[in-house]
C-alpha positions in Angstrom: 9.5 1.7 4.4 11.1 4.9 3.3 8.1 6.9 4.6 9.2 10.5 3.9 10.8 9.7 0.6 7.6 7.9 -0.5 5.4 10.8 0.5 7.7 13.3 -1.3 7.7 11.1 -4.4 3.9 10.9 -4.4 3.6 14.7 -4.1 6.2 15.5 -6.7 6.6 12.6 -9.1 3.5 10.4 -9.1 1.7 10.2 -12.5 4.7 11.1 -14.6 5.6 14.2 -12.5 2.1 15.5 -12.0 2.1 14.5 -8.3 -0.8 14.3 -6.0 -2.2 16.5 -3.3 -0.4 16.4 0.1 -3.5 15.0 1.9 -3.9 12.3 -0.7 -0.3 11.4 -0.4 -0.5 11.2 3.4 -3.5 8.9 3.1 -1.6 6.6 0.7 1.4 6.5 3.1 -0.9 5.8 6.0 -2.5 2.9 4.1 0.8 1.5 3.2 2.0 1.8 6.8 -1.0 -0.2 8.1 -0.1 -3.0 5.7 3.6 -2.8 6.6 2.7 -3.0 10.3 0.9 -6.2 9.6 3.3 -7.9 7.1 6.7 -6.5 8.0 9.3 -4.3 6.3 8.2 -3.4 2.8 11.8 -2.9 1.6 12.6 -6.5 2.6 9.5 -7.8 0.9 10.4 -5.7 -2.2 13.9 -7.4 -2.3 12.3 -10.9 -2.2 9.4 -10.6 -4.6 8.7 -6.9 -5.4 5.9 -7.1 -2.8 3.8 -9.5 -4.9 3.1 -11.8 -1.9 1.8 -8.9 0.1 -0.5 -7.7 -2.7 -1.7 -11.3 -3.2 -2.6 -11.5 0.5 -4.7 -8.3 0.2 -6.9 -9.8 -2.5 -10.5 -9.9 -1.2 -13.1 -10.8 -3.8 -16.6 -9.4 -3.5 -18.1 -12.8 -2.4 -15.3 -13.6 0.0 -16.2 -14.5 3.6 -12.8 -15.4 5.0 -11.3 -13.5 7.9 -8.9 -10.6 7.1 -5.2 -11.3 7.2 -3.7 -11.1 10.7 -2.9 -7.6 11.7 -5.3 -5.9 9.2 -8.3 -4.1 10.8 -11.0 -2.6 8.6 -14.1 -0.8 10.0 -16.6 -1.1 7.2 -16.7 -2.9 3.9 -13.8 -5.4 3.7 -13.7 -5.4 -0.1 -13.4 -1.6 -0.4 -11.0 -1.5 2.6 -8.7 -4.1 1.2 -8.7 -2.4 -2.2 -7.7 0.9 -0.5 -4.8 -0.9 1.3 -3.7 -2.6 -2.0 -3.5 0.8 -3.7 -1.2 2.1 -0.9 1.1 -0.9 -1.5 0.9 -0.5 -5.3 2.0 3.1 -5.0 4.9 2.0 -2.9 5.9 -0.5 -5.6 5.7 2.4 -8.2 8.0 4.4 -5.9 10.5 1.6 -5.5 10.6 1.1 -9.3 11.4 4.8 -9.8 14.5 4.6 -7.5 
């Protein structure tokens, strides 16, 4: 993952140039990093399928009872936690599309 470039893009260019607050950007980068630590290099996944397989593995419906994917640890509600992690990945996808 291009961590610094991603953070800078979130702060300066996210939402058609409106950007996001630094603390929010750092949270999104941290969320994405947790997923990358579990699934491997985002840039390689992006080359293969635009990270679609990673996003699919983070799907966790409300009534789901299966274990979390290997390497993912969530303290609290799994549905909310997985949604938060998916958002980090989706923002990285947006960043990659903008390159």
